[in-house]
N, C-alpha and C positions, 0 to 999 in steps of 0.2 A: 146170587152167587157172589162170593167174596173175591176180591182181587188183591193178590200179594205182589208187590213190585219185585222185579228181578234185577240183579246187578248187571251193569253194562258188560257185554261179552269180553272186552279186552281185560277188564279187571278179573273176571273169572279165569281167563286163560293164564294170567300171570299168577294166579293163586294167592293174591295179596289179601291180607286182612285189613278191613277198614279201621280208621282211627275211632276213638271213643265217640266223637261227635257224630260221625257218619252212622255208626252203629245205633246210637240213640235215636236219630232221625228215622232210620229204617224201622226200628221197633215201634215207634209211635205211629208211623204211617200204617204199619200192618194192623195195629189195634184199631185205628180209626176206620180203615177200609173194611174190616171184618163186620162192622156194625152198619155199614151203609149199603145201598143198592142202586142198580141202574146207572144212569149217566153220571150222577153225583159221585158214585163210587169210582167209576172209571176216571173221572176228572181228578178226584182226590188222589187216586193211585198214581196217575200220571204226574201230578205235582210232587208227590213223595219221591217217585223215581227220579225226577229232575233234581230234587234236593240231594238225594243220595249220590247221583252222578256228579253234581257240582262239588259235593264234599269230598268224594273220592278223587276227583280230578285235582282239587287243590292239594289234598294230602299227597297224592302221587307226584304231582309236579314239584312240591316242596322236597320230597325225598330224592327225586332225580336230580334236582338242583344241588342237593348236598353231595350226591355221588359225583356229579360233575366237578364240584369244588374240590373233593378229595383227589380225583384224578388230575385236576389242574395243579394242585399242590405237589403231587408226586412228580409230575412232569417238570415243574419249575424249581423244585427243591431237591433234585437228584434222588428221586424215589422216596424220600421220607416225608410223608404228610405231617405237617406240624400240628394240625388240629384233629384230634380223634373224632370219630362219628358221634353225633348226639341224637336225641330223639328216642322214640319208643323202641323197645327190644322185642325179639321173638318172632317177627315176621321175616319173610324171605328177603326183602329188600334190605332190611337192617343187617341181616346176616351177610349179604353181599357187600354192603358198605364196610363192615368190619373185616371181611376177608380181603378186600382191596387194600384197606389201611394196613393190615398186618403184612400183606405181601410187600407193600412199599417199604415198611420198616425192615423186613428181612432182606430185601434187595439192597437197601442202603447199607446195612451191616456188612453184607457180602462184598459190596463194591468198596467200602472203606477198608476191609481186610485185604482186598486185592491191591489197593493203592499202597497200603503199608508194606505188603510183600514186595511190590515193585520197587518201592523206595529202599527197602532193606536189600534187595538184590543189587541195585545200582551201587549202594554204599559198600556192599560186600565186594563187588567186582573192583570198585575203585581202591579199596583197602588192599586187596590181594595184589593188584597191579603195582601199587605203591611199594608194598613190601618186597616185591620181586625186583623192582627197578634198582634199588640201592645195591644189593649184593651183585646183581648182574653187571651193572655199570662198573662196580669196583673190580670185579674179576676181569672185565674187558680192559680197564685201565692198567691194571698190574701186568696183564699178559702183553699188552702193547709195549709197555715200558721194557719188559724183559726182551721182547723181540727186537727192540730198537738198539740193543747193545748191552743192557744191564745183565743179560743172562751170563755174560762172560765174567762179570764181577761177582766173585764168590760171596763177599760180604753183603752184597745187595740182593742177589737172586734168592738166597735162602729166606731173607726177610719178606720179600714179595711173595714167594711161594707159600710161606706160612699164612700170609694175609689172604691169598687165594683160597687156601684150604679152609681158613676161618669162614669166609663168605660162602664157600661151597657147603660147609656143614650147616650154616644158617639156612640155606635153601633147602637142604635135606630135612632139617627140623621143621621148617614151615610146611613142606609137603606132607610129612608124617602127621603133624598136628591137624592139618586140613582133612587128611584122610580119616583120622580118628573121629573128629567131630561129625563128618559126613556119615560115617558108619553108625555112630550112636544115634543120630537124628533119624536115620532110615531103618533103624532096628536091625542092621546087618552085623552088629557087634555082639557076639554071643557072650552072655553074662552068666557066670557060674554062681552057685549058691552054697558056699562051703563054710565050715566052721573053722575058726583059727583064733589064736591068742593075739591080743593087742601088741604085746611085746614083740612078736614075730613081725608084725606089720611095721612097727617103729624101727626095728633093726634093719629091715630091708630098705626102708625109705632113707635112713641115715647113710647106709652104705652107698646108695646111688648118688648122693651129693657130697661124698667125702672129699673129693678133689677140690671142688669149689669152696667148701668149708675151710679146708687147710690153707688155701690161698688167702683167705681173709682172717685167718687166726680164730675161727669160730668152731667150737665143738658142740654140736647140738646135744642137749641133755634130755633125759626121759624122766617123767614122774608119773608112774602108773600106780593106781590105788591097789592095795593088797586084795587078794581073793576076787579079782575081777573076772566075771564070767566070760566065756568065749563069745565072739561076735560072728555074725553071718554076713556074707556078701561075696563079691568077686575079689579075691585077694589081689590079683595083678592090677585090676583097675583101681582099686582103693590104694594100692601102693603108688600108682601114678598120681592120684589125688594128693597124697601126702608129699610125694617128691616135688610136685609143683608148688605146694604151699611152703615147704621148707626151703626150697630153692629161692623163692621170692623173699622169704624172711632173711636169707643170707645175703642176697643181692642188694636189698634195700636196707642194709645195716652198716654200721661203721665197723672198721677192722677191730677184731677182738670183742665184738658185741655178743649178746646172749640170744640164743634160740632154744626154746624148750617145747618138747612134745608131751602133752598131758592127757591122761585118760582117767575117768572116774565113772562109777555106776550111778544111774539116775532112773529110778523106776525100773522099767523093763528094757532100758537102753543103756548104751555106753556113750558118754560125751567125749569126743576127741578134740583137743585144741592144739593149735600151733601158735605159740606166743613168742614175740620178739620185742626188743627194746630199740628198734630201728627208727627210721625217720618219720614213720607214721603217715597217715593219709588224711587229707582234708575232708570234712563231711560232704563237700560238694561233689567229690569223686565217688563216694561210696555206692550210690545207687547204680552206677554204670560199670563198676569194676569187672563184672563177669561178661560184659559185652565183647564180642569178637574184635580184636585189634585195638581195644581201648587201652590207652596207656596214661598213667598219671604223669610220668615224666618220660616223654617220647624219646628224647635223645639218649637218656641214660639207659632206658630199656633196650634200645637197639644196640648201643655200644656194648652191652653185656650179653648180647646174643639172644635176647628175647624175641619171640615171634608175635607177642600180643594175643596169643591164644591160650595161654596156660590156665587162667582162671575160667575161661569159657569151657575148656575141657573139664575142669573140676566141677563146674556147675552141671554139665551134661551127664557126667558119670554119676554124680550124686542123685540127679533126677532119675536116672535109670534104676537107682536103688530106692526111689521114693523118698529122697532126703533133700535137704536144702543147706546151702552154705550161708553162714552168718558171720558178720564182721563187726568188730569193735575197734575203733582206731581214732587217733587224734595226732596232729602234727607234733613231732618231737617227743611223742609219748609212746611210740611203739604201736603194734597191732596184735590183735587176737582173732584168728580165723578158727571157727569151730563148726562141728556138725555132729549128728548122732548116728549110731548104728544099732541095729536090733540084736538082741541076745537069743533070738529064735529064728528059724528059717522064714524067708520072705516068699509068699505065694507068687509075687510078681516076677521072681527070678527062677531060672531053671536050676534044679538041684545038681550038685556036682557029681 
């Protein structure tokens, strides 16, 4: 009667496959035992079983040590194991090792994102607080001065009241801009998908900045390519985009400078540009231009009533249209802000 060695029970329960060495030993043992008989067969079978057990024990111990190492790396390196699993693939333990490794990588990514969000939240709250303090303190100071006796001086009180109104308007603009960004980010701002002419959009934007343009002796010009097709998008939101860009082109320009709105066809899109010959922007600032509250010249922007949110709003509105804002600029050489719009309806926007 032949004797075939059986695997140790704990190995069978785990459902683990033995390594190549253990499998070879077991195979040789089975062949040898099948040709033997009596006590010699039993002894040979027992020896083979011991060898198989030893091989499986070494193999299993090595794999479990690897699993322990991966878990240790996850614990000591904030969930991200630096060394991916190695060794044979295809068995249950190998699958477990890789699953633990991938889970650690996923947790590390999520934790990093949470840290960035928390940092962003703190920075945002700090920026909002800073933006609110200046106009509030100014209004308080002017009001206290008026109450201390300046209210009776006609030449003084009107000046102070105008300053109070200026800072109140700045607070109102800040609140509106924050509300706009929040609505866009939370998809609470309904976006239409209508067709219109570029010239209509340009006219509406220029009309909105007419007063500021006249104060600086700048008359924005238009250069629209002939036979330009209609474009699609949310007219009011895109008007806001152009107003913000043209307003910046005027603010950061010398008196009597040049601001031009351009449009030309390119494939199935229309390229829209706002070009100025103003002070320009250093390359160091370009990557952060569309960040909330980021200012190239902080004092100048605040003095001119800016909230630091204009380009952030531009970025978000264009993103809602699946578009991006591009900038080309250099100090003392002016700036060009441009983006594209489609000449056919966009599936991502609701039809008008």
